[in-house]
N, C-alpha and C positions, 0 to 999 in steps of 0.2 A: 307641556305638550298634551294634547287631547288623548285620552285613553278610552278605547272602546272595549268593553268587557263582554266576554263570552262565557257561556256555561255549557259544559259537555256532559251528555248522558251516555254512558257506555265507555269503559276504559279498557277495552280489549285490544285486539290487534290494530284496528284502525284508530281507535281513540288514543292509544299510546303513541302511534305514529304522528297524529295531529299535534299532540303536546310536544313531542320531540322537535318537529319542524318549527312550531311557533317559538320554541326556545332557541334553537340553533340558528334560525333565520330572522331573529328579532330585529337586528340592525338593518338588514336589507329590506325587510317589510316596512320599517319606519322610514327609510330613505325613499321608498317608492310610494308610500301611502301618505306620509306627513302626519302620522299618528301612530300610537302604539296599540297593539292587540294584547289584551291581558286576560288570562284565564282566571275567572272569578271563582268558579266551583266546578268540580268533577264528581258526578254521581255514578256509582256502580254498586252492585250487590257485594262485590269483593274489593275491598279497599286495602287489603293487607299484602297481596301478592306483589312480587317484584315485576315491574313492567319494563325494566331496563331504562328508565328515565327518572331523574330526581324530581320529586314533586313535594312541595310543602304539605305536610300532613293536614294542615288547617284547610286546604283546598278540597280535601276528599270527604265525601259523605255517602251514606247509603240511602239518603232521603232525596228523591227526585224533586220534591217541592222546593228544596233549597236552590235548585237551578231554575225551574219553571216560574216560581213565584218571587224570585230574587229581583227587587226593583233596580239593582245595578246592572243586571244582565240585559244587554240589548240584542244579542244573538244567541239562540239556543241551537246547539249542535247535537242532533240525535244520531247516535252510532251504536245503539244497542241491538238493532236488527229485530226481525219478527214483526208480527202484526200488532199484538198487544203485550205490554201497555204502550208500545211505541206510538201507535195511532192516537190514543187518548192524550198522551203527553204532548205530542206535536200540536194537536188541536187546542189544547189548553194554552200552550205558548203563543199560538197565533191569536187566540181570543184575547190574550193579554197584551197584544200589540207588539210582540217580539218577532223579529225576523228569524227564520229557521234555515238550517242547513242539514242535509241528511245524505247518507250513502245507501239508504234502504230501498233497493229497487223492488223487492217483493211488496213492501207496503204501498209504494206509489203505483205499482202495477195493479194491485187489488183495490186500493182505496183512493186512487188518484183523483177521481171526480170530486170526492168530498174534500180532500185536502187542498186541491188547487182552487176550488170554489171559496173555501174559507180564507185562503191567502188573498184572493182578489177582493173579497168582501171587506177584509180588515185593512187593505192597502199596505200589506207588508210583503216582504220578498221571501222567496224560497230558492235555495241553491241545492242542486242534486247532481253536480258534475261527477262526484265519486260513485254514483249509482251505476254508471255504465262505462265499462272499459277503462277503469282506473285513471291513469295519468293522461290518457288521450282526451283532448278537449273537444269531444264530439258534441256534448250538449251545448256548449258555448258556440261551437261552429255552426250548428243548425239554427240556434236562436239569434245569432248575431252575424257571423261571417257570411252565411248563406241566406241572409234575410231577403234578398231580391231574387233568389233562385227558386224555380218551381221544381221541387224534388220529385223524381219519378221512381226511385228505387234506393233502398239501403240494404246492404248485405254485410254481415260481419262475423268474424271469429271473435266472440266476446266472452268466451270462457276458457281461462288458462289451463284448468285441469284437463278438460277434454282435449284441448290442443296439444298439451304435453303428451298425453297418452297416445293420440294418433300419430304425433311426430315420432315418438319412440318406436311404435309399431312399424312405421314406414322406414325409418333410418336404421333400425337394428334388427328388423325381421323377428320381433318377439310377439307373443300373443297378448291379447287384451289383459288377462289376469296378471301377467308379469309386469306389464307397463303400469297398471293401476297400483300394484303393490309398491313399485318403486316411487310412484308419485306420492303415495301416502308416507313412505319412509322419508322422503325429502321435504315433506310438509306442503306439497303442492295440492294434495287432496285430503279432504276430511276423512275421519274414521267412517262416517256414513256419507259416501260421495254421491248419493242419489240425485240431488238437485243439479249437480254438475254433469254427471255422465248421462243422465236421462233428459237433458236439454231444458229443464225447468228454469234454471238460472238464466240461460240464454233467452228463454221466452219472456221472462220478466223484463229483460233489457230491451228486446226488440219492440215490446208493447209501448215502452216509454218513447223510443225513437220514432215509432209510427205516430204517436200522439203529436209530437213536436213537428214532424216532417209534413204531415197532411192536415193538421188541425182537427183531428177526430179522436174521441174517446175510444178505447179498445176494451172489449169484454175479454178478459184474460182467458176465460174458459173456452172461448171460441178458437183459440190458436191451436193449430195442428203441431204437436210436439212429439218428436221421436229422438231417442238418444243413441249413443254409440256402443252400448253393451253388446249389440248383435253383430258388430263388425269383426270379421275374422282376418287372419293373416292371408288367407286366400284372396279376400276382397282387396287387401292392400297390394298384394303382388300383381293381381290382374289389373288393377287400376294403373300400376306402373307400366305394365305391358301395353296398355292402351294409351299411355301418355298423360295420365291423370294422377292427382293426389286426392286423398279423401280428407275432408275437413267437416267439422260440425258447424254448419252455417245457420245464422239467424237471418231470415229473409223477409223483406217487406217491399211490395211493389204496388204502385198506384197507376191504374190505366185511365184515370179520369172519372170512372164510374164506381169501381169497387177496389178494395184493398186485398191483396194476396199476402197473407202473413203466416209464416211457418218457421219451424226449427227442425232440422233433420240433418243427418250426414249427407254430404253431397260430393260428387266428383267434380273437381275443377281442373282445367288444363294446366300442365306444368308451366305454361307461359303466363298464367293468370297472376295478377299482381299480389294475390294473397296466398298463392300456392306454396311459397317458401317462407311464410310467416310461421315459424316453428317454436317449439318449447312452450313457455308460458306467455309468450307475447300475444297481444290482441291486434286486430286490424278491423277497420270499418271503411267500407266503400260506399260513397254517396254519389248517385247519378242525378243529374239535373239538366235543365234546358239550356244552361249557359256554358258550362264547362265540361259537359259529358260525364266526367267522373273525377272524384278526388278520393285518394286512399290515405287514411291516417293509420299509422302503425306505432305501437308503443307498449309499455308495460301496463297490463290490464288488471292487476290485483296485487295485494300485499300491503303491508303497513305503510311504507313510505310512498309508493306510487298513488295509492288511493288517498292517503293522508295529504299528499300534495294537492290533489284535486279538491279536497275538502277545504284546505287552507285558502286556495284560490277563491272559492265561494265566500269564505269569511271576509277576505280582503275586498272582494267586489261589493259585498253588502256594507262593509265599513266605509267604502268610498261614497256609496249612496247616502249613508247616514251623515257623513261630513258635508255633503253638498245638499242635504235635505231633499233628495229625490225619492219619489215613491213609485214603485213599479215602473222603473225606467225601461226595463225589458219585460215583455209579457211572459209570465211564468210558463205558459204552455206554448210559447213561440207565437201563437195567434192570439189576438184579443178575445176576451171571453165571449163577446157577442158574435164573433166570427167563427167560433167552433161549430162544427156540424157533424152529425152522425153519418159516416160513410159505410155502406154495406161491406161486409167481409165476405170474400169469395170462399166458397167451399173447396176443399182440397181436390174434390173430384172434378172441378171445373178447369183445373190447370192443364196445360200441355207441357211436356218435357221430353228429353231423351232419357233413356233408362239403362242402367246396368242391372242385369238379372243373373242371379246365381242359383242354379238348381243342383240338387244331389240326386243323381239318377242311377238306375241299374245299368250296368255295362252290357246292354242288350242291343241287337240290331233293330233299327227303326225308331229308336227313342227320339233322336233329333228331329225326324220328320213329323212325329206325333206332336211334339212341343211346338215346332215351327208352324205346323198346321193350325193349332189352336190360336197362336199369336196372329197368324194371317187372317183367321176368321174374325178377329176383333180389330182388324185394320192396323196392326202393329207390324211395321217393317223391321227386318233384322239388318243391322249395319255390319256386324262382325261376330264371329263365334270362336271361342277357345274351348277345346276339350282336353281335360287333364288326364293323361295316362290311362292305364287299364288296371283292373284290380280283380280280386277273387270274385267268383260268382256269388251274387246275393249282397254284395257290398256296394255302397253308393260311390260314384265318382263325380267330381265337379264338372258341371257344364255351364259355361259362362257366355252370355250374350250381351251385346250392346245394340240398342234399338235406335231407329230413326225417331223423330219427334212424334209423340203419340199422346192420346188422351189418358189422363190419370184414371178416369173411370173405366176405360176399356182395358187398361193394363191390370187393374185390380180384378176385374171380371175374369180376364184370361188367367191370372195367377190362381184364382180360386178353382178354376176348371183344371188347370195343370196339377195343382197340389192333390187333386182327387185321383190322379192317374196311379195305376198299380206299379208303375216303374219309377215313381218319385219317392225317395226315401225319407225326406224331411221337408218342412215348410220352406218354400222358396224365399230368397232374400232379394230385396229391391233397394237400389240406391239411385237417387235422381242425379242427373248430370246438369250442372250449371255452367254453361259456356259463356 
């Protein structure tokens, strides 16, 4: 029986998961593929630590050349993460005529133009299902299942760490620091969780989905990114009173002329299909002209969920090798000559409803002063919550929900409000996505 050999660079959490799946699912893959997938080499800086999977020591190496330059290897799987040397190794593999698979969303978000161009020039394939939302087949859905659909919007909960923290804050009424600490103790958050809690990881992912959905490259540095570290238990409780839950959303909308792409905490109605996607689960909602919306929910991270997506890419490429197909599916969803640069909308150009939290002195006339400033900037107030009373000189929460308003006007109003002598700290804003 034909054997298709793969080389793996990176034997950490995801790499070990891939090796486990290829070993444990060997028979079912053979039955479905009609060939065997065989690991020829595994490269990693550390080849001595126990990964929880039995591997022949002859397969392990610290030299990546034994993978990239190995004439027997037909598919190179890059799972080391980071920009370099991952970028250089992937480009070397592509130049050598090898197909590539990766789960490296940061690399593709930053250097996607170069990598996708190289793939198309060399007529090889690239698989990156594991780069976005783990086991959820969102890349494959956009590139193949929704091939006839004009996608108008994508929004997603695509970071399990942030979702776990917000879910715990919502369900157990604990503050951010407590929820983060538990996430770290359970292995759901890194020792340095910055990329997850500040929205950077989600921004990497939505930039890739935007490229596939609309056929446009994305300058990652142009994406508006705001994390969840400023979310308080007051925000969570007030959201509940208004009938909402707070989620870190990655959002991409296309109106036919420009793309609105951003990552930030958002209030979504409790009836929203993603409102009760909790814990470390991910969800992606795709809106289009044919089916209005599809929501995909599943495990978005971890050794086996992401490993499953990587193995699916390996098997897909193996099928193309067996049938001698080249670039059966456009790597960027659109053909290279059909890609075009679509302008990105500035965050100040959007309209939204807003949740505003102020900390103000418990003095007469404060509400009228703030509402007056909002009114001067054409911002209508939908509802107000005033929390308790307190000792003189200490701030009390004042919560407002606005009607739909211009982001630019809201920011101008908040700047003016924050300068008032009755405001005790910088105001907090959360956008509402209905």
